[in-house]
mmCIF file as Biopython writes it, N, C-alpha, C and O atoms, coordinates in Angstrom:
data_model
#
loop_
_atom_site.group_PDB
_atom_site.id
_atom_site.type_symbol
_atom_site.label_atom_id
_atom_site.label_alt_id
_atom_site.label_comp_id
_atom_site.label_asym_id
_atom_site.label_entity_id
_atom_site.label_seq_id
_atom_site.pdbx_PDB_ins_code
_atom_site.Cartn_x
_atom_site.Cartn_y
_atom_site.Cartn_z
_atom_site.occupancy
_atom_site.B_iso_or_equiv
_atom_site.auth_seq_id
_atom_site.auth_asym_id
_atom_site.pdbx_PDB_model_num
ATOM 1   N N  . MET A ? 1  ? 0.847  -1.167  0.001   1.0 0.0 1  A 1 
ATOM 2   C CA . MET A ? 1  ? 0.004  0.001   -0.003  1.0 0.0 1  A 1 
ATOM 3   C C  . MET A ? 1  ? 0.896  1.235   0.001   1.0 0.0 1  A 1 
ATOM 4   O O  . MET A ? 1  ? 1.953  1.256   0.631   1.0 0.0 1  A 1 
ATOM 5   N N  . LEU A ? 2  ? 0.456  2.244   -0.705  1.0 0.0 2  A 1 
ATOM 6   C CA . LEU A ? 2  ? 1.176  3.507   -0.754  1.0 0.0 2  A 1 
ATOM 7   C C  . LEU A ? 2  ? 0.280  4.619   -0.234  1.0 0.0 2  A 1 
ATOM 8   O O  . LEU A ? 2  ? -0.917 4.643   -0.519  1.0 0.0 2  A 1 
ATOM 9   N N  . PHE A ? 3  ? 0.848  5.521   0.513   1.0 0.0 3  A 1 
ATOM 10  C CA . PHE A ? 3  ? 0.125  6.706   0.968   1.0 0.0 3  A 1 
ATOM 11  C C  . PHE A ? 3  ? 1.085  7.876   0.925   1.0 0.0 3  A 1 
ATOM 12  O O  . PHE A ? 3  ? 2.120  7.865   1.592   1.0 0.0 3  A 1 
ATOM 13  N N  . VAL A ? 4  ? 0.747  8.879   0.146   1.0 0.0 4  A 1 
ATOM 14  C CA . VAL A ? 4  ? 1.608  10.064  0.045   1.0 0.0 4  A 1 
ATOM 15  C C  . VAL A ? 4  ? 0.754  11.317  0.198   1.0 0.0 4  A 1 
ATOM 16  O O  . VAL A ? 4  ? -0.438 11.307  -0.108  1.0 0.0 4  A 1 
ATOM 17  N N  . THR A ? 5  ? 1.362  12.373  0.665   1.0 0.0 5  A 1 
ATOM 18  C CA . THR A ? 5  ? 0.644  13.630  0.825   1.0 0.0 5  A 1 
ATOM 19  C C  . THR A ? 5  ? 1.430  14.738  0.150   1.0 0.0 5  A 1 
ATOM 20  O O  . THR A ? 5  ? 2.638  14.621  -0.053  1.0 0.0 5  A 1 
ATOM 21  N N  . GLY A ? 6  ? 0.748  15.799  -0.192  1.0 0.0 6  A 1 
ATOM 22  C CA . GLY A ? 6  ? 1.407  16.952  -0.790  1.0 0.0 6  A 1 
ATOM 23  C C  . GLY A ? 6  ? 0.381  18.002  -1.150  1.0 0.0 6  A 1 
ATOM 24  O O  . GLY A ? 6  ? -0.825 17.772  -1.060  1.0 0.0 6  A 1 
ATOM 25  N N  . ARG A ? 7  ? 0.866  19.140  -1.554  1.0 0.0 7  A 1 
ATOM 26  C CA . ARG A ? 7  ? 0.014  20.232  -2.013  1.0 0.0 7  A 1 
ATOM 27  C C  . ARG A ? 7  ? 0.225  20.364  -3.510  1.0 0.0 7  A 1 
ATOM 28  O O  . ARG A ? 7  ? 1.359  20.479  -3.974  1.0 0.0 7  A 1 
ATOM 29  N N  . LEU A ? 8  ? -0.872 20.347  -4.271  1.0 0.0 8  A 1 
ATOM 30  C CA . LEU A ? 8  ? -0.787 20.387  -5.729  1.0 0.0 8  A 1 
ATOM 31  C C  . LEU A ? 8  ? -1.584 21.549  -6.298  1.0 0.0 8  A 1 
ATOM 32  O O  . LEU A ? 8  ? -2.681 21.852  -5.830  1.0 0.0 8  A 1 
ATOM 33  N N  . SER A ? 9  ? -1.026 22.190  -7.302  1.0 0.0 9  A 1 
ATOM 34  C CA . SER A ? 9  ? -1.746 23.246  -8.028  1.0 0.0 9  A 1 
ATOM 35  C C  . SER A ? 9  ? -2.815 22.598  -8.902  1.0 0.0 9  A 1 
ATOM 36  O O  . SER A ? 9  ? -2.851 21.377  -9.049  1.0 0.0 9  A 1 
ATOM 37  N N  . LYS A ? 10 ? -3.679 23.422  -9.478  1.0 0.0 10 A 1 
ATOM 38  C CA . LYS A ? 10 ? -4.734 22.902  -10.330 1.0 0.0 10 A 1 
ATOM 39  C C  . LYS A ? 10 ? -4.153 22.124  -11.507 1.0 0.0 10 A 1 
ATOM 40  O O  . LYS A ? 10 ? -4.640 21.041  -11.832 1.0 0.0 10 A 1 
ATOM 41  N N  . SER A ? 11 ? -3.121 22.662  -12.147 1.0 0.0 11 A 1 
ATOM 42  C CA . SER A ? 11 ? -2.525 21.961  -13.295 1.0 0.0 11 A 1 
ATOM 43  C C  . SER A ? 11 ? -1.868 20.645  -12.870 1.0 0.0 11 A 1 
ATOM 44  O O  . SER A ? 11 ? -1.923 19.662  -13.609 1.0 0.0 11 A 1 
ATOM 45  N N  . SER A ? 12 ? -1.257 20.619  -11.704 1.0 0.0 12 A 1 
ATOM 46  C CA . SER A ? 12 ? -0.644 19.381  -11.205 1.0 0.0 12 A 1 
ATOM 47  C C  . SER A ? 12 ? -1.707 18.344  -10.865 1.0 0.0 12 A 1 
ATOM 48  O O  . SER A ? 12 ? -1.518 17.154  -11.117 1.0 0.0 12 A 1 
ATOM 49  N N  . ARG A ? 13 ? -2.832 18.795  -10.289 1.0 0.0 13 A 1 
ATOM 50  C CA . ARG A ? 13 ? -3.933 17.870  -9.980  1.0 0.0 13 A 1 
ATOM 51  C C  . ARG A ? 13 ? -4.475 17.246  -11.254 1.0 0.0 13 A 1 
ATOM 52  O O  . ARG A ? 13 ? -4.737 16.044  -11.306 1.0 0.0 13 A 1 
ATOM 53  N N  . GLU A ? 14 ? -4.643 18.069  -12.281 1.0 0.0 14 A 1 
ATOM 54  C CA . GLU A ? 14 ? -5.155 17.554  -13.555 1.0 0.0 14 A 1 
ATOM 55  C C  . GLU A ? 14 ? -4.173 16.560  -14.177 1.0 0.0 14 A 1 
ATOM 56  O O  . GLU A ? 14 ? -4.588 15.529  -14.708 1.0 0.0 14 A 1 
ATOM 57  N N  . ALA A ? 15 ? -2.882 16.860  -14.115 1.0 0.0 15 A 1 
ATOM 58  C CA . ALA A ? 15 ? -1.866 15.943  -14.643 1.0 0.0 15 A 1 
ATOM 59  C C  . ALA A ? 15 ? -1.866 14.626  -13.873 1.0 0.0 15 A 1 
ATOM 60  O O  . ALA A ? 15 ? -1.726 13.555  -14.465 1.0 0.0 15 A 1 
ATOM 61  N N  . MET A ? 16 ? -2.023 14.706  -12.556 1.0 0.0 16 A 1 
ATOM 62  C CA . MET A ? 16 ? -2.047 13.498  -11.739 1.0 0.0 16 A 1 
ATOM 63  C C  . MET A ? 16 ? -3.246 12.621  -12.078 1.0 0.0 16 A 1 
ATOM 64  O O  . MET A ? 16 ? -3.125 11.398  -12.149 1.0 0.0 16 A 1 
ATOM 65  N N  . LEU A ? 17 ? -4.400 13.244  -12.287 1.0 0.0 17 A 1 
ATOM 66  C CA . LEU A ? 17 ? -5.604 12.489  -12.662 1.0 0.0 17 A 1 
ATOM 67  C C  . LEU A ? 17 ? -5.416 11.777  -13.986 1.0 0.0 17 A 1 
ATOM 68  O O  . LEU A ? 17 ? -5.866 10.642  -14.142 1.0 0.0 17 A 1 
ATOM 69  N N  . VAL A ? 18 ? -4.758 12.419  -14.947 1.0 0.0 18 A 1 
ATOM 70  C CA . VAL A ? 18 ? -4.478 11.775  -16.232 1.0 0.0 18 A 1 
ATOM 71  C C  . VAL A ? 18 ? -3.620 10.543  -16.018 1.0 0.0 18 A 1 
ATOM 72  O O  . VAL A ? 18 ? -3.890 9.490   -16.595 1.0 0.0 18 A 1 
ATOM 73  N N  . ARG A ? 19 ? -2.591 10.665  -15.195 1.0 0.0 19 A 1 
ATOM 74  C CA . ARG A ? 19 ? -1.701 9.529   -14.930 1.0 0.0 19 A 1 
ATOM 75  C C  . ARG A ? 19 ? -2.418 8.411   -14.187 1.0 0.0 19 A 1 
ATOM 76  O O  . ARG A ? 19 ? -2.219 7.237   -14.499 1.0 0.0 19 A 1 
ATOM 77  N N  . LEU A ? 20 ? -3.248 8.758   -13.210 1.0 0.0 20 A 1 
ATOM 78  C CA . LEU A ? 20 ? -3.981 7.734   -12.461 1.0 0.0 20 A 1 
ATOM 79  C C  . LEU A ? 20 ? -4.954 6.988   -13.366 1.0 0.0 20 A 1 
ATOM 80  O O  . LEU A ? 20 ? -5.107 5.771   -13.254 1.0 0.0 20 A 1 
ATOM 81  N N  . ARG A ? 21 ? -5.607 7.715   -14.258 1.0 0.0 21 A 1 
ATOM 82  C CA . ARG A ? 21 ? -6.506 7.042   -15.211 1.0 0.0 21 A 1 
ATOM 83  C C  . ARG A ? 21 ? -5.720 6.095   -16.110 1.0 0.0 21 A 1 
ATOM 84  O O  . ARG A ? 21 ? -6.188 5.006   -16.441 1.0 0.0 21 A 1 
ATOM 85  N N  . ARG A ? 22 ? -4.530 6.518   -16.497 1.0 0.0 22 A 1 
ATOM 86  C CA . ARG A ? 22 ? -3.685 5.658   -17.336 1.0 0.0 22 A 1 
ATOM 87  C C  . ARG A ? 22 ? -3.329 4.369   -16.597 1.0 0.0 22 A 1 
ATOM 88  O O  . ARG A ? 22 ? -3.379 3.288   -17.184 1.0 0.0 22 A 1 
ATOM 89  N N  . VAL A ? 23 ? -2.973 4.471   -15.327 1.0 0.0 23 A 1 
ATOM 90  C CA . VAL A ? 23 ? -2.644 3.292   -14.521 1.0 0.0 23 A 1 
ATOM 91  C C  . VAL A ? 23 ? -3.865 2.382   -14.390 1.0 0.0 23 A 1 
ATOM 92  O O  . VAL A ? 23 ? -3.750 1.164   -14.520 1.0 0.0 23 A 1 
ATOM 93  N N  . ALA A ? 24 ? -5.040 2.978   -14.129 1.0 0.0 24 A 1 
ATOM 94  C CA . ALA A ? 24 ? -6.264 2.176   -14.014 1.0 0.0 24 A 1 
ATOM 95  C C  . ALA A ? 24 ? -6.571 1.460   -15.328 1.0 0.0 24 A 1 
ATOM 96  O O  . ALA A ? 24 ? -6.976 0.298   -15.323 1.0 0.0 24 A 1 
ATOM 97  N N  . ASN A ? 25 ? -6.382 2.146   -16.441 1.0 0.0 25 A 1 
ATOM 98  C CA . ASN A ? 25 ? -6.609 1.525   -17.751 1.0 0.0 25 A 1 
ATOM 99  C C  . ASN A ? 25 ? -5.606 0.408   -18.014 1.0 0.0 25 A 1 
ATOM 100 O O  . ASN A ? 25 ? -5.962 -0.620  -18.591 1.0 0.0 25 A 1 
ATOM 101 N N  . GLU A ? 26 ? -4.365 0.597   -17.601 1.0 0.0 26 A 1 
ATOM 102 C CA . GLU A ? 26 ? -3.358 -0.449  -17.772 1.0 0.0 26 A 1 
ATOM 103 C C  . GLU A ? 26 ? -3.731 -1.683  -16.955 1.0 0.0 26 A 1 
ATOM 104 O O  . GLU A ? 26 ? -3.584 -2.808  -17.433 1.0 0.0 26 A 1 
ATOM 105 N N  . PHE A ? 27 ? -4.207 -1.486  -15.738 1.0 0.0 27 A 1 
ATOM 106 C CA . PHE A ? 27 ? -4.646 -2.597  -14.899 1.0 0.0 27 A 1 
ATOM 107 C C  . PHE A ? 27 ? -5.763 -3.372  -15.598 1.0 0.0 27 A 1 
ATOM 108 O O  . PHE A ? 27 ? -5.740 -4.602  -15.648 1.0 0.0 27 A 1 
ATOM 109 N N  . ALA A ? 28 ? -6.739 -2.639  -16.138 1.0 0.0 28 A 1 
ATOM 110 C CA . ALA A ? 28 ? -7.852 -3.282  -16.839 1.0 0.0 28 A 1 
ATOM 111 C C  . ALA A ? 28 ? -7.368 -4.040  -18.069 1.0 0.0 28 A 1 
ATOM 112 O O  . ALA A ? 28 ? -7.849 -5.137  -18.349 1.0 0.0 28 A 1 
ATOM 113 N N  . ASP A ? 29 ? -6.413 -3.458  -18.810 1.0 0.0 29 A 1 
ATOM 114 C CA . ASP A ? 29 ? -5.860 -4.133  -19.990 1.0 0.0 29 A 1 
ATOM 115 C C  . ASP A ? 29 ? -5.134 -5.416  -19.613 1.0 0.0 29 A 1 
ATOM 116 O O  . ASP A ? 29 ? -5.285 -6.441  -20.277 1.0 0.0 29 A 1 
ATOM 117 N N  . LEU A ? 30 ? -4.340 -5.353  -18.535 1.0 0.0 30 A 1 
ATOM 118 C CA . LEU A ? 30 ? -3.630 -6.551  -18.082 1.0 0.0 30 A 1 
ATOM 119 C C  . LEU A ? 30 ? -4.616 -7.640  -17.669 1.0 0.0 30 A 1 
ATOM 120 O O  . LEU A ? 30 ? -4.410 -8.817  -17.964 1.0 0.0 30 A 1 
ATOM 121 N N  . HIS A ? 31 ? -5.680 -7.245  -16.991 1.0 0.0 31 A 1 
ATOM 122 C CA . HIS A ? 31 ? -6.711 -8.207  -16.615 1.0 0.0 31 A 1 
ATOM 123 C C  . HIS A ? 31 ? -7.301 -8.869  -17.864 1.0 0.0 31 A 1 
ATOM 124 O O  . HIS A ? 31 ? -7.445 -10.091 -17.920 1.0 0.0 31 A 1 
ATOM 125 N N  . THR A ? 32 ? -7.636 -8.056  -18.851 1.0 0.0 32 A 1 
ATOM 126 C CA . THR A ? 32 ? -8.201 -8.593  -20.086 1.0 0.0 32 A 1 
ATOM 127 C C  . THR A ? 32 ? -7.225 -9.561  -20.754 1.0 0.0 32 A 1 
ATOM 128 O O  . THR A ? 32 ? -7.625 -10.636 -21.203 1.0 0.0 32 A 1 
ATOM 129 N N  . ASP A ? 33 ? -5.959 -9.187  -20.820 1.0 0.0 33 A 1 
ATOM 130 C CA . ASP A ? 33 ? -4.946 -10.074 -21.404 1.0 0.0 33 A 1 
ATOM 131 C C  . ASP A ? 33 ? -4.856 -11.385 -20.631 1.0 0.0 33 A 1 
ATOM 132 O O  . ASP A ? 33 ? -4.751 -12.456 -21.229 1.0 0.0 33 A 1 
ATOM 133 N N  . ASP A ? 34 ? -4.898 -11.304 -19.309 1.0 0.0 34 A 1 
ATOM 134 C CA . ASP A ? 34 ? -4.730 -12.493 -18.478 1.0 0.0 34 A 1 
ATOM 135 C C  . ASP A ? 34 ? -5.943 -13.409 -18.494 1.0 0.0 34 A 1 
ATOM 136 O O  . ASP A ? 34 ? -5.831 -14.562 -18.077 1.0 0.0 34 A 1 
ATOM 137 N N  . THR A ? 35 ? -7.087 -12.948 -18.954 1.0 0.0 35 A 1 
ATOM 138 C CA . THR A ? 35 ? -8.249 -13.847 -19.052 1.0 0.0 35 A 1 
ATOM 139 C C  . THR A ? 35 ? -8.018 -14.928 -20.104 1.0 0.0 35 A 1 
ATOM 140 O O  . THR A ? 35 ? -8.735 -15.928 -20.135 1.0 0.0 35 A 1 
ATOM 141 N N  . ARG A ? 36 ? -7.031 -14.732 -20.957 1.0 0.0 36 A 1 
ATOM 142 C CA . ARG A ? 36 ? -6.693 -15.733 -21.983 1.0 0.0 36 A 1 
ATOM 143 C C  . ARG A ? 36 ? -5.774 -16.823 -21.440 1.0 0.0 36 A 1 
ATOM 144 O O  . ARG A ? 36 ? -5.557 -17.841 -22.098 1.0 0.0 36 A 1 
ATOM 145 N N  . ARG A ? 37 ? -5.245 -16.613 -20.262 1.0 0.0 37 A 1 
ATOM 146 C CA . ARG A ? 37 ? -4.326 -17.589 -19.651 1.0 0.0 37 A 1 
ATOM 147 C C  . ARG A ? 37 ? -5.128 -18.591 -18.823 1.0 0.0 37 A 1 
ATOM 148 O O  . ARG A ? 37 ? -6.276 -18.323 -18.470 1.0 0.0 37 A 1 
ATOM 149 N N  . PRO A ? 38 ? -4.537 -19.734 -18.514 1.0 0.0 38 A 1 
ATOM 150 C CA . PRO A ? 38 ? -5.225 -20.695 -17.646 1.0 0.0 38 A 1 
ATOM 151 C C  . PRO A ? 38 ? -5.603 -20.047 -16.310 1.0 0.0 38 A 1 
ATOM 152 O O  . PRO A ? 38 ? -4.836 -19.261 -15.754 1.0 0.0 38 A 1 
ATOM 153 N N  . PHE A ? 39 ? -6.776 -20.381 -15.810 1.0 0.0 39 A 1 
ATOM 154 C CA . PHE A ? 39 ? -7.323 -19.773 -14.603 1.0 0.0 39 A 1 
ATOM 155 C C  . PHE A ? 39 ? -6.367 -19.879 -13.417 1.0 0.0 39 A 1 
ATOM 156 O O  . PHE A ? 39 ? -6.237 -18.933 -12.640 1.0 0.0 39 A 1 
ATOM 157 N N  . ASP A ? 40 ? -5.695 -21.026 -13.271 1.0 0.0 40 A 1 
ATOM 158 C CA . ASP A ? 40 ? -4.844 -21.241 -12.100 1.0 0.0 40 A 1 
ATOM 159 C C  . ASP A ? 40 ? -3.522 -20.479 -12.161 1.0 0.0 40 A 1 
ATOM 160 O O  . ASP A ? 40 ? -2.724 -20.573 -11.228 1.0 0.0 40 A 1 
ATOM 161 N N  . GLU A ? 41 ? -3.272 -19.737 -13.223 1.0 0.0 41 A 1 
ATOM 162 C CA . GLU A ? 41 ? -2.066 -18.927 -13.338 1.0 0.0 41 A 1 
ATOM 163 C C  . GLU A ? 41 ? -2.265 -17.492 -12.819 1.0 0.0 41 A 1 
ATOM 164 O O  . GLU A ? 41 ? -1.349 -16.672 -12.876 1.0 0.0 41 A 1 
ATOM 165 N N  . SER A ? 42 ? -3.453 -17.207 -12.320 1.0 0.0 42 A 1 
ATOM 166 C CA . SER A ? 42 ? -3.706 -15.859 -11.822 1.0 0.0 42 A 1 
ATOM 167 C C  . SER A ? 42 ? -4.448 -15.907 -10.488 1.0 0.0 42 A 1 
ATOM 168 O O  . SER A ? 42 ? -5.040 -16.923 -10.125 1.0 0.0 42 A 1 
ATOM 169 N N  . ILE A ? 43 ? -4.402 -14.800 -9.777  1.0 0.0 43 A 1 
ATOM 170 C CA . ILE A ? 43 ? -5.153 -14.671 -8.531  1.0 0.0 43 A 1 
ATOM 171 C C  . ILE A ? 43 ? -5.960 -13.379 -8.596  1.0 0.0 43 A 1 
ATOM 172 O O  . ILE A ? 43 ? -5.626 -12.473 -9.359  1.0 0.0 43 A 1 
ATOM 173 N N  . ALA A ? 44 ? -6.999 -13.295 -7.813  1.0 0.0 44 A 1 
ATOM 174 C CA . ALA A ? 44 ? -7.833 -12.090 -7.771  1.0 0.0 44 A 1 
ATOM 175 C C  . ALA A ? 44 ? -7.024 -10.945 -7.166  1.0 0.0 44 A 1 
ATOM 176 O O  . ALA A ? 44 ? -6.425 -11.084 -6.100  1.0 0.0 44 A 1 
ATOM 177 N N  . MET A ? 45 ? -7.021 -9.835  -7.854  1.0 0.0 45 A 1 
ATOM 178 C CA . MET A ? 45 ? -6.322 -8.636  -7.385  1.0 0.0 45 A 1 
ATOM 179 C C  . MET A ? 45 ? -7.292 -7.468  -7.475  1.0 0.0 45 A 1 
ATOM 180 O O  . MET A ? 45 ? -8.146 -7.426  -8.361  1.0 0.0 45 A 1 
ATOM 181 N N  . HIS A ? 46 ? -7.159 -6.536  -6.568  1.0 0.0 46 A 1 
ATOM 182 C CA . HIS A ? 46 ? -8.017 -5.351  -6.545  1.0 0.0 46 A 1 
ATOM 183 C C  . HIS A ? 46 ? -7.110 -4.137  -6.435  1.0 0.0 46 A 1 
ATOM 184 O O  . HIS A ? 46 ? -6.086 -4.170  -5.752  1.0 0.0 46 A 1 
ATOM 185 N N  . MET A ? 47 ? -7.494 -3.072  -7.112  1.0 0.0 47 A 1 
ATOM 186 C CA . MET A ? 47 ? -6.716 -1.845  -7.044  1.0 0.0 47 A 1 
ATOM 187 C C  . MET A ? 47 ? -7.651 -0.677  -6.774  1.0 0.0 47 A 1 
ATOM 188 O O  . MET A ? 47 ? -8.640 -0.483  -7.480  1.0 0.0 47 A 1 
ATOM 189 N N  . LEU A ? 48 ? -7.335 0.082   -5.764  1.0 0.0 48 A 1 
ATOM 190 C CA . LEU A ? 48 ? -8.093 1.287   -5.435  1.0 0.0 48 A 1 
ATOM 191 C C  . LEU A ? 48 ? -7.208 2.474   -5.762  1.0 0.0 48 A 1 
ATOM 192 O O  . LEU A ? 48 ? -6.092 2.583   -5.252  1.0 0.0 48 A 1 
ATOM 193 N N  . VAL A ? 49 ? -7.695 3.352   -6.598  1.0 0.0 49 A 1 
ATOM 194 C CA . VAL A ? 49 ? -6.947 4.548   -6.985  1.0 0.0 49 A 1 
ATOM 195 C C  . VAL A ? 49 ? -7.805 5.744   -6.620  1.0 0.0 49 A 1 
ATOM 196 O O  . VAL A ? 49 ? -8.932 5.879   -7.096  1.0 0.0 49 A 1 
ATOM 197 N N  . ALA A ? 50 ? -7.273 6.606   -5.780  1.0 0.0 50 A 1 
ATOM 198 C CA . ALA A ? 50 ? -8.065 7.768   -5.339  1.0 0.0 50 A 1 
ATOM 199 C C  . ALA A ? 50 ? -7.133 8.946   -5.093  1.0 0.0 50 A 1 
ATOM 200 O O  . ALA A ? 50 ? -5.984 8.788   -4.681  1.0 0.0 50 A 1 
ATOM 201 N N  . ILE A ? 51 ? -7.659 10.108  -5.356  1.0 0.0 51 A 1 
ATOM 202 C CA . ILE A ? 51 ? -6.956 11.336  -5.014  1.0 0.0 51 A 1 
ATOM 203 C C  . ILE A ? 51 ? -8.038 12.366  -4.700  1.0 0.0 51 A 1 
ATOM 204 O O  . ILE A ? 51 ? -8.985 12.535  -5.468  1.0 0.0 51 A 1 
ATOM 205 N N  . ARG A ? 52 ? -7.895 13.040  -3.586  1.0 0.0 52 A 1 
ATOM 206 C CA . ARG A ? 52 ? -8.916 14.016  -3.203  1.0 0.0 52 A 1 
ATOM 207 C C  . ARG A ? 52 ? -8.314 15.006  -2.216  1.0 0.0 52 A 1 
ATOM 208 O O  . ARG A ? 52 ? -7.331 14.703  -1.539  1.0 0.0 52 A 1 
ATOM 209 N N  . PRO A ? 53 ? -8.914 16.197  -2.141  1.0 0.0 53 A 1 
ATOM 210 C CA . PRO A ? 53 ? -8.463 17.147  -1.121  1.0 0.0 53 A 1 
ATOM 211 C C  . PRO A ? 53 ? -8.782 16.588  0.267   1.0 0.0 53 A 1 
ATOM 212 O O  . PRO A ? 53 ? -9.866 16.055  0.503   1.0 0.0 53 A 1 
ATOM 213 N N  . TRP A ? 54 ? -7.829 16.719  1.167   1.0 0.0 54 A 1 
ATOM 214 C CA . TRP A ? 54 ? -8.042 16.220  2.524   1.0 0.0 54 A 1 
ATOM 215 C C  . TRP A ? 54 ? -6.989 16.842  3.436   1.0 0.0 54 A 1 
ATOM 216 O O  . TRP A ? 54 ? -5.816 16.957  3.079   1.0 0.0 54 A 1 
ATOM 217 N N  . GLU A ? 55 ? -7.434 17.230  4.602   1.0 0.0 55 A 1 
ATOM 218 C CA . GLU A ? 55 ? -6.512 17.806  5.583   1.0 0.0 55 A 1 
ATOM 219 C C  . GLU A ? 55 ? -6.980 17.405  6.974   1.0 0.0 55 A 1 
ATOM 220 O O  . GLU A ? 55 ? -8.164 17.506  7.297   1.0 0.0 55 A 1 
ATOM 221 N N  . LEU A ? 56 ? -6.049 16.955  7.784   1.0 0.0 56 A 1 
ATOM 222 C CA . LEU A ? 56 ? -6.387 16.635  9.167   1.0 0.0 56 A 1 
ATOM 223 C C  . LEU A ? 56 ? -6.933 17.883  9.850   1.0 0.0 56 A 1 
ATOM 224 O O  . LEU A ? 56 ? -6.393 18.974  9.667   1.0 0.0 56 A 1 
ATOM 225 N N  . SER A ? 57 ? -7.979 17.738  10.622  1.0 0.0 57 A 1 
ATOM 226 C CA . SER A ? 57 ? -8.591 18.893  11.287  1.0 0.0 57 A 1 
ATOM 227 C C  . SER A ? 57 ? -7.590 19.607  12.197  1.0 0.0 57 A 1 
ATOM 228 O O  . SER A ? 57 ? -7.628 20.831  12.319  1.0 0.0 57 A 1 
ATOM 229 N N  . LYS A ? 58 ? -6.706 18.858  12.827  1.0 0.0 58 A 1 
ATOM 230 C CA . LYS A ? 58 ? -5.693 19.487  13.702  1.0 0.0 58 A 1 
ATOM 231 C C  . LYS A ? 58 ? -4.754 20.383  12.897  1.0 0.0 58 A 1 
ATOM 232 O O  . LYS A ? 58 ? -4.333 21.432  13.384  1.0 0.0 58 A 1 
ATOM 233 N N  . PHE A ? 59 ? -4.423 19.982  11.673  1.0 0.0 59 A 1 
ATOM 234 C CA . PHE A ? 59 ? -3.577 20.829  10.832  1.0 0.0 59 A 1 
ATOM 235 C C  . PHE A ? 59 ? -4.324 22.077  10.408  1.0 0.0 59 A 1 
ATOM 236 O O  . PHE A ? 59 ? -3.747 23.163  10.373  1.0 0.0 59 A 1 
ATOM 237 N N  . ALA A ? 60 ? -5.590 21.936  10.087  1.0 0.0 60 A 1 
ATOM 238 C CA . ALA A ? 60 ? -6.414 23.094  9.684   1.0 0.0 60 A 1 
ATOM 239 C C  . ALA A ? 60 ? -6.463 24.107  10.836  1.0 0.0 60 A 1 
ATOM 240 O O  . ALA A ? 60 ? -6.409 25.314  10.601  1.0 0.0 60 A 1 
ATOM 241 N N  . GLU A ? 61 ? -6.565 23.625  12.061  1.0 0.0 61 A 1 
ATOM 242 C CA . GLU A ? 61 ? -6.620 24.522  13.227  1.0 0.0 61 A 1 
ATOM 243 C C  . GLU A ? 61 ? -5.314 25.296  13.395  1.0 0.0 61 A 1 
ATOM 244 O O  . GLU A ? 61 ? -5.321 26.394  13.953  1.0 0.0 61 A 1 
ATOM 245 N N  . MET A ? 62 ? -4.196 24.744  12.923  1.0 0.0 62 A 1 
ATOM 246 C CA . MET A ? 62 ? -2.897 25.366  13.103  1.0 0.0 62 A 1 
ATOM 247 C C  . MET A ? 62 ? -2.567 26.378  12.005  1.0 0.0 62 A 1 
ATOM 248 O O  . MET A ? 62 ? -1.578 27.103  12.117  1.0 0.0 62 A 1 
ATOM 249 N N  . GLN A ? 63 ? -3.373 26.438  10.954  1.0 0.0 63 A 1 
ATOM 250 C CA . GLN A ? 63 ? -3.090 27.362  9.860   1.0 0.0 63 A 1 
ATOM 251 C C  . GLN A ? 63 ? -3.214 28.822  10.317  1.0 0.0 63 A 1 
ATOM 252 O O  . GLN A ? 63 ? -4.031 29.161  11.173  1.0 0.0 63 A 1 
ATOM 253 N N  . ARG A ? 64 ? -2.392 29.651  9.729   1.0 0.0 64 A 1 
ATOM 254 C CA . ARG A ? 64 ? -2.470 31.078  10.011  1.0 0.0 64 A 1 
ATOM 255 C C  . ARG A ? 64 ? -3.746 31.641  9.442   1.0 0.0 64 A 1 
ATOM 256 O O  . ARG A ? 64 ? -4.190 31.247  8.364   1.0 0.0 64 A 1 
ATOM 257 N N  . LYS A ? 65 ? -4.325 32.555  10.166  1.0 0.0 65 A 1 
ATOM 258 C CA . LYS A ? 65 ? -5.543 33.234  9.689   1.0 0.0 65 A 1 
ATOM 259 C C  . LYS A ? 65 ? -5.152 34.181  8.571   1.0 0.0 65 A 1 
ATOM 260 O O  . LYS A ? 65 ? -4.117 34.843  8.646   1.0 0.0 65 A 1 
ATOM 261 N N  . LYS A ? 66 ? -5.969 34.250  7.541   1.0 0.0 66 A 1 
ATOM 262 C CA . LYS A ? 66 ? -5.693 35.137  6.408   1.0 0.0 66 A 1 
ATOM 263 C C  . LYS A ? 66 ? -6.293 36.502  6.632   1.0 0.0 66 A 1 
ATOM 264 O O  . LYS A ? 66 ? -6.161 37.381  5.781   1.0 0.0 66 A 1 
#
């Protein structure tokens, strides 16, 4: 499992979404390819891909007032 945090601009968020969609599509393509192989050569795998704005409430409380 991977978990990373960071602050992204609008253009960076859009670029990241493009890349995540590409990874999800690659996963689906690999699954489709592997359906041609004998059943016992594969195992069930699941992939969750998500990106969303999120901030711990304690961090929000520590932000400087604008």
